[in-house]
N, C-alpha and C positions, 0 to 999 in steps of 0.2 A: 275708528276702529280703536282700539289700546292695546299692548301687544304689553305680556307682564314675564318677568323673571330674567334666565340669563342670555342674553341675546348668543351670537352663532359664536360671534369673534369671542366671547367672553368663555361661551362654552368647552370649544377646539384649543383654545391661548388659557385651561386651568394644568388639565397636564405638563406642559410643558416648564408654563414656569415649575411647580413644585418640581421638573426633572433639575431647573438649575437652581436653585433656595437647595435644592441639594447637597448639589456639587458647593456650593456656597459657606455651605453649616459644614463639610467636611464629612457627612454620612458612605460609610464603604457601605457598598455595593456586597451582597452578598459573593462570594466566590466562588466559579462556575468548577464542575469537579466532574470527572472520565471515572468511570471504572469498569474497567474490560473484567472480561467474561471468564472463567476458566477456560474454556475453549481458544478464547481466541490467544491468551497467555502461553497456554502450550503451542501455538500454532508457530507462536512470536520465536517460543525454547529453540523444537526444531528450525524454524529457517537461522538461523543468528548458530545453532551447531554448524548444518547443510553449509551456510556461508564460509564458516572459519576450515570448515575440514576442504585437507588438499586434493586434488582434483589426482584419483587415483590411476588415470589412462593416461595420463601426460608422458611418462615414460611410451609408453608401449607406440599413442601416435607421434614421440618424438622419433621410435624406429623406424617406426614404416614411411615418414619425412623423409626419415636418412638414406631407407631404400628406394624410395623410390626414385631421390635425385642422385645415388650408385647406377640407378638402372637392375636393382638386384632384387626386385619385391617384384610376385608372381602372383596370381591366386588361381585355383585350378577352376575353368567353369564350368567344372561338377560339385561345386564350392556353391559359385556362385547364382545356376540353378537350383540348386537344392533349398540354396535359404529365401530365393524371391517366392520359391514355390511355398513352406514352409510358410510364409509372411501372409499369405491369399490364404488357406485355411485356416 
């Protein structure tokens, strides 16, 4: 029995040989590109704006921390219970 045509090794190595030859001849491969959707652009703009905005509660937190440290901070039990009930609704 006689088999003619390309051998398996030749058929497999042909694409690799073509890539090697393309590299040798300095052929530029097409550049990758990326196009973000409008929603992704809007999200990124909002994320950057939020990151650049200072936390407005920093002053309040610092005030409460100082009062706790001084032992002068107190909260009404009614206020705590009321907010817990409201949160469960």
